[in-house]
N, C-alpha and C positions, 0 to 999 in steps of 0.2 A: 800867962799860966802854962804850965808844962802840961803835955799830953801824955796819957798812961798807955802804953802799947795794948791794942785791942779794945779800948775803949773809945766812944764816939762822944762827943759834947752835943749837948740838945740843940744849941743854936746851929751848929754845925749840919746836924741831922735835918732840921727844920729846912735850912737854905738847901741843902742837896736835894729833898724831896720836893721843894717848890720848883728848883730848876729842873729836875727830871719831870716833873709835870707838866713844864711848858709855861710857866708863869712868865710873862712880858713886861710888866710892869709892877713895880714895887714902890709904896710910899712911906715915908717916914717922918718923924719929928725929933729932934735930940733930946735926949732924956727919956724918951718911951721906952717902955719894957723890951721892946724888941729890937732895939738898936743894934744888939749884937748878933740879931739874925739878919739884918739889912747888911750890916759890915761883912759877915760871912756871905751872903749873896754876892756881893763886889767882889770879894775875894775868889770866890769860884765861877765867875761868869765874866764874860765880856760884853763892852757897852753896846754891841749889836745884838746880843743875845737877850739881855735884860735891860731896861729902861730902869735907872733908880732915881727918884726924885726926893730931897730933903725939904720939908716944908718947916711953916713955923709954929704949927700946931694940928690937932686931928682933923677940926673942920676944913682946913686948907689940904690936908692931905687926902680927904675924901672928895675935894672937889677937881682934883687933877682928872 
């Protein structure tokens, strides 16, 4: 997807907001509606800043 100058994608904005707010753990599962947000968090942060865990389903994601 190409970016338009001066515009921010929603997933980018959500990820930036979470990182700026100090989120330290993000969980997700493949195919969830938030997959693009989790991918943006991975792209915008380091492993020492944010722990990202992929799980098999919603229940497993909540149990971390």
